[in-house]
N, C-alpha and C positions, 0 to 999 in steps of 0.2 A: 841728813845728818843724824848720826846715831844718838841714842840717849846718853851714852857714856861721853861722847864728844861734846855734846851740849852741856852736860854736867861739869865737865872739866873746864870749859870756857866760862861758865858761870862762876866756878870756884876761883879761877884766875882773876876775873873782873872784880869779884867781891874782895879778894885778897889785896888787889891794887887799891880799891876804894878804902879799905881799912888802913892801909899804909899811909895813904894821903891824909886821911882823917887823923891818924896818930901824929904825923909830922906837923900838920897844921895846928893841932892842939898843943903840941910840945912847944912850938914857937909862940903861940898865943899866951901861954902861962909863963914864958921865960922872963927872967929878970931883965935881960937886955931889951926885949920888946917893950916891957913896961916902962923902961927908962927913956926910950927914944921914940916910940910909936903908939898911936891911939888906934883903936879898932874903929874903922869907918863903917864897914858893912860886914855883918856876921852871917854865916851860912848862905853865901851866894852860890846858887846852883850853876853847874857847868857840865856840859856833855861833850864828849869827844868820841867820834866813830873810829874804831880801831879794826884791825884785821880779825879780831876774835869777837867783836860785838861793840855795843855802845857802852862806854864807861861814863856813868853818871856819878858826880861827886859834889861835895860842898866845900867851899873855900872861904877864907876871910880876907877882906880888903883892908889893908893897913895904910895909915897916913902918919907922916912924921909930925912930931909936936910943933915944928916950925912951919908945917903945912906946905913944904916944898917938894916932898916926895910922896908918891902914892904907889902901892904895889900889892900884888898877890904873892905872898911868900911861896906858896906851892908852885906857882907858875915860874918863879925864879929858880926854885930848887930843881924842878924837873925840866926847865928849858922850854916851857910851853908858851906860845904866843897868847896874849890875853884873850883874844877873840877867836882862837883856833877851834874849828869844828871837826877837823880830821887830824889824825896823827901823821907824823912825817912819813912813815912807811907807806901808809895808804895813798898819800899825795904823790910820793915818789913812784909808786907802782902805776898810778894813773898817768903821770907825766911820761913814764917809759912807754906805756901802751899808746899814748897819743902820738908817738913818733911812727907807729905802725898803722894807725887808723885815725879817725877824726876824734876831736876832744869829747864830744857827747858820748860816743860809743866807748871810749876809754874810761870815762867816768862810770859807766854802767858795768863794764867788765872788771874794773879794778876791785870792786867790792861785791862781785857776783856771789862769792862764797860766804860773804858776811851777811848772815841773816840776822836782823834785829831781834834779839831775844825778848824784847819787851813789846814788840808790835808785830803785826803780820805783814809788814812790807820790807822790801829790800832797801838797803842804803845805797844811794847813788851820789857820787861826787859830781856837782854841777860843773859844766864846762868853764864857767867863769873862774872857778877855783883852780882848775888845771892851767888856765891861761896866765895866771899871775906869776 
């Protein structure tokens, strides 16, 4: 991977991270949020492996004042499963590859070009994730 390509990927990941932080903060300080929801957990770390690298960000966990509803605003806004570790494109690619080969190999091949920019290892989607 060239230096320019890795710099562009880092820039994209940082931009997405900043946008997530902006929208999270905007909702946190909003009048509607203060009227209906408490902050349950602030700055909860979450990571999602994408085709361009690992996206690490922080989100806030909200609870309704009547304690009947709990949610991450960012997850609802972006349509992310609360415990998702891989983006939908990465999982779809792995599932597509698993029709041509076994699930373990599909998980390895699906993110072959995704080199974790923060570590020295490749990201591999486990076969249990592909099986779901």
